[in-house]
N, C-alpha and C positions, 0 to 999 in steps of 0.2 A: 811762116806757122802761125795761125791766129789764136790767140788768149782766151782762154777758158773766161767765159762772163757768167760769175753764178748770180744765182737768184735771193730774192730776199731770205727766201726759206734757209737756204746754206748759211749764212750769214747769222740769222737766230738762232740756228743749232749752235753756231759758236757762243752767243751771248747766254744760250740755255745753259752750256757747259759749264761758263762761269758763274751761273748760279748756280748750280750743284755744288760747285767748289766753296762759295757762300755758307749754304746748308750744311755741308760736311765739318765748317768751323762754330755751327750754331748760330749762325749769323742768318737774318732774313735771306732767302733765297733770290737776288736779284740780282742779273749779269748782265753786262753793255759790252758792246765791241765799237770803235770805229774803222771804219774804212773808207779808204781812199786810193783812186786808180786799182781798182779791184784787188786791195790788200789790207790785210788789220794793220792798224798805223799803233791802237791802244785799244788796250782791254781791260776789263775790272770788274769786280764783284764787291758786294756790299761788306764791310768790316768795320763799321763804327765801333762795334764792341771790343772785338780783338786788338784795333789799333788806337783805342780811346780817342777817337776823333769823330766826331758829331757829322763832319761833313765828308766823311769816307764812304760815300756811296758810288756805287758800282758807275753810274754817269760822270760822276766828279773824278774818279780814279782812271777811267779811261781816256778823258780828256786830258788829267796831267799827263798821262802817258805817252797819248800821240801828240800833244806839244812839245814833249820832251825829244821823240823820235823826229818830228820834222824840224825843231829847235827854231819854235815860233810861238809865240801865244796864241795866234789866229790858225784855226784849221785852214786845210786846203779849199777850195771853191767848191769842190764835190764831195766834201768829205759828208758821210753818213753814220748817225749813230744809231744801233739796232741796242734795243734796251727790252729786257722780259717784262716789265713794269712801266705803267703812264710816270713820268717822271713828277718829282715834287716841285713846288717854287724854288727851292735853292738851285735844283739841278736846272729847271727852265731858264733861269738868270746866268747861270754860266754857258749854258748852250749858248743864248744870247752873246754873249761877253766873247765867247770862243768863234763865234760866226759860222754854226755847223751850217751846212745845205739842209739837210733833212734828218728827220727822226722817226725810226719806225719802230713802235712800241706794240708788244704782244697782247698785254692785256690791260684795262682800265683801273684806276685806284679811286673807287668814289670816295673816300675820305680826303685825299692828300693831291691827287692826278690833278696837276696845274694846265694839262692843255685842252681836254675836253670834257672830263668830269666834275670835279668839285669846282675850279676856276678855268678858265678861258684865256690866260695870261696872252696870248700872242692878238687877242681879239682887243686887247684893250686900248690898242693905241699910243700906250706910252713908250714904247721901245722905238729904237733905230734900226732892228735886225728882225726879220721873221724868218723862219726855216718852213719847209712843207713839212706836214707831218701825215705820217699813215701808222694804221694800227690794224689789229688782229691777225697778223701773221703769228701763227703758232700760237694762238690765243687757248687752245683748249691745256695743251703741254703746258705751257707755262701756268695757266690757271691752277692747275692740276698739282704741279711742283708747288706751289704756294701754301693751297689748301692741305696738301700731306705735312708739308710742315709746320703749320698752325695745330694741326690735328696733333702731332706728334707733341709738341710743344705742352698742349694743353693735357694731355695723357699725362706727361712725363711732371707737369706739377701737381696735378691730383694723385699721383704715385707718389711723388714728397710728402705731400699733404698726410697723406694715410698711413705713411712709415712715422711720422712724426704726431700725429693721432694716437692718445693713451686715453681710452676713457675710464680706469681706473685713478687718474692724477685729476684732484680736483684744482678748481680756479683759487681756491682761500691758500694751497699749500705754498 
């Protein structure tokens, strides 16, 4: 009996579900999974606020889980990370050190993306490991998820300002 080989879309859907978990906790909706030998060995979603940890990005959490799963600080030679948003500088560094084989991300991050957007770190020539980069898988869904999250956040902040606004209160009181 042959084993089912899943598509990038299948794996990205799982990362998208991780991102939804982040959003449900008020975190920026980014999700990641790591696949090796057609199995998920690590998963994570953004949680820097809830964990009080600036390094708790989805990619870092997925790497940590994968390394714990395989009991090694280096990922297997076929390991692919699927992530809903282009990784930042910190995450690219961790992916280099963990020796990931391939990174598939859904949507670009114009301000902090460090693979193709704001920076192209792998092209710098400074690193002793490079990985394959593919992007655009489920781009529309992941981009909409992020846009919806930030739209809700702006509306919530606007509502909070309106609740705190008292036109009868003077600044001199």
